[in-house]
N, C-alpha and C positions, 0 to 999 in steps of 0.2 A: 828068750825075752818075749813078753806078751806085748802085742801091738797096741799102740795107743788107740783108744776108742774114738771112732768117728761115726756120727749120726747124720742121717739125711733129713733136711727140713723142707726142701722144695725141689722138684714139683710134687714129690710124695714123701711121706714120713717113713723112716727106717732107722732101726737102732743097731748100734754096734756092727757096722758093716764089715763083712769079710773082705779080703783082698780081691777075691773073685767078683764080689758085688761092686766094689769100688772100680775095678777095671772095666766092668760092663758099663759104668756111667761115662767113662772117658773113651772107650774103644770105638772105632769107626768100622762099620761093616764093610764099607767100600774102601779098599786100600789101593784101588787102581788109579784114582785121581789124586793130584797133589793136594795136601791139606797142611797148612802151616799154623801151628799152635805156639803161642808164647806163654811162658810161665814166670810169674813174679810173686814176691811177697812185699807187702807194704804195711807200715804202721797205720793206725786209725787216722792220724793227721797227715798221711801222704808221704812219709819218708820211706825211701827204698833201702836205706842202709842205717846201721848204727856203727859209729867209728869207722866208716868207710866201706864196710862189708855188709852183705845181706844176711850173713849167718846169725847175727845177733837177733834178728827178727823172727826167723823161722824156728818153730818148735818141733816136737815129735810128729805131730799130725802133718805139718808142712813137709817134713822129710819123708814121711810115709807116702804121701801123694807124689812128691818129687820122684821117688824111686819107681813108683808105678807108672808114671808118665814116661820115664825112660824105657821101661819095659815094652811099652806099646809102640814106640816109634822106630823108624828105620834109621834116622840120623838125628844127632844132637848138634844144633848150631849155636855157636857162642862167639861173641866178639873177642878179639885178642886182648883188649884192655880188661875185660871181665875175666878172661883166662888167667891173666897175670894177677889182677887184684884179688880174686877169690881163691887163688892157689890151686887151680885145677891140676889134676894128675891125668893119667891115661884113662880112657873111657872103658872101665872095667865094671861090669855089674856083679852084684853078689850072687852066690850060687842059687838061692831060691828064685831070683829073677831070671837067671839063665835057664832054669828048669821050666819056668812058666812060659818063657819065649819058645823053648823047644816044643812044648805041648801045642803051641799055636803055629808051628812050622816056621818060626822065625830064626835067623842066625843067633848065636849066643849073645852077641853084643851089638849095639847100634854103632854106626859109623860116627866118628867125631869130626865135625866140620868147623874149622876156625876161620873167621872172617877178619882179614887184615889188609889195609891199604899199604902200610909201610913195611909189612913183613918183619916186624920187630919180634921175631920168634927164634928160639934157640933150637937148632936141629938136634942137639944132643940131649934135649929135655926128655924126661920120662914120658911125657905126652906122646912122643914119637917112638922112643926106643923100647918102651914097654907096652905099646898099643897092641891089643889083640886083633885089631883090624886096621889096615893102613888108613891113617887119617886123610882128610881132605883139607887143603888150605885154599880158601876163596880170596882172590885178590883182584887187582885191576891191571890194565895194560901198562900203566905208568909205574908200577912197583919196580924197585931196584933189581936189575938183571942179576947181579951177583947173589942177592938173597933168594931170588927165585930159583937159581941154579942149586943153591945149597939146600933149600927146602924140598926141591924136587927129588932129592935122594931119599927122603924119608916120608914123603907124603905126595898125594896126587894134587896137582895144582889146577884150579879152575879159574879162568879169566872171566870175570863178570862185570864188565864195564871198562871204559877208557881210563878216566882219572878218578871217578867216583863209582861206588858200588851201584850196580843196576839190580834191584831186588827181583825183578821179573826173570832176569837171566839166572840169578841164583836159584830161584825155585825151579825153573825149567831144567837147569843143568843137573840138579840133584835128582829130579824126576826121571831124566834120561838114563840115569844109573839105576833106576828101580827104587830110589829112595823117595817114595811119595809121602810117607807119614813123617813130616818134618817138625821137629820140636826145638824151639829156640829158648835158650835160658838167659838171654840178654847179651849185652847190657842195654841201658836206657837209650843210648845213641843209636844202636843197631835197631832197637824196637821202633824208634821214631822214624828211621829211614824206611823200614819195612812197612809201617803203617801209612806213611805218606804216599808210598807207591801203591797202596791198596792190595797188598798180597797177603796180609794177615787174615786168617779165617777165624781164629779163636784165641781168647785170653783166659788163662787160668790164673786166678789171683787169690793168694792167701792174705786175709786181713788180720794182721797181728795186733793183739790187745796192748799196744804201747802208744804213748805220746812221746815223740822224739824232739820236735821243734828244731832249733838251730838251723844250719844251712844244708842239711841233708838233701840230696837230689830226689827227684821223683822217678817212677818206674819208666817214664818215657821222656825223651829229650828231643829238642828240635821242633820244627814246624810241620804239622800234618796237613796244612792247607785249610781244613775246616774240621769242626768237631765230628768225630765218628760215633755213630749210634751203635749201641750194643743191645743184644737180646739175651736176657738171663736164661741160662740153661739149667743150672741147679745151684742149690745152696747146701753145703755140708757144714757141720759144726763139730768142734772138738774142744771141750772146755770153753774158754772164752774166745777162741779163734774161729773165724769163718773161712770156709774154702769155697770160692765162687768160680763158676764157669760161665763165660759169656761167648756168644758168637757175634761176629761183626756183620751188620746187616747188609753193607754194601757188597756187591758181587766182587769176586776176586778179579784183579786186573788181568787183562789178556796176557797170556804167557808169551814171553819173547821168543824169537827164533833160537834155534839150538846154539848153545854157548861154545866157546873155544875151550877145549880141554888140552892142557899141555902136560 
């Protein structure tokens, strides 16, 4: 299958970018320090979903970049609600992605980290039973003990906070495991929590050429304290879709002390 065409508009013009060219736009030379990237798709009028899921907004170009961003990361972070709502399976990359990761000295697949306060997750799910790499479940100290015990059999548990997620501990705990290139795929509540804590470094946003209206939610939920300023990194185009990359201007919040890993 021929890859959908993606062109570069800013900061420099480029036509029909190859996968290697696209990867170079998103890759970070310094993999030693934690870097948290979030990735979303939105309609022109700000809707994050159509009929409750984001898949209706993302086209071939969004999917192409989505796959490339997974290639570049050490860990994919997703909230449990998004895992259920979007129908996530095990974190298995396609063979071309595996080959490109191998050429960069990376493991075949990134680690899948699922964030959940209530631990409403099924240990017998394919997410765990067919995972090529043992997943991580990030939760809080108040999570039900029986669910913690059940999930500990199929995943590594990280305690990041007492009753609410502590984003700085999340970032630090993953970095302690060597998972410094952190890629979050949502959902909006998790994005809001991370942004409010000041730990988000980058936003990749596909602007889908749709008007959705209705009561669809936005890509970020909750209060962030004050508006966060963004710096535009690049603008790509594919047909009528725009693929934007922003960096957050505020410095990353200080990383918390080492987390408790159970």
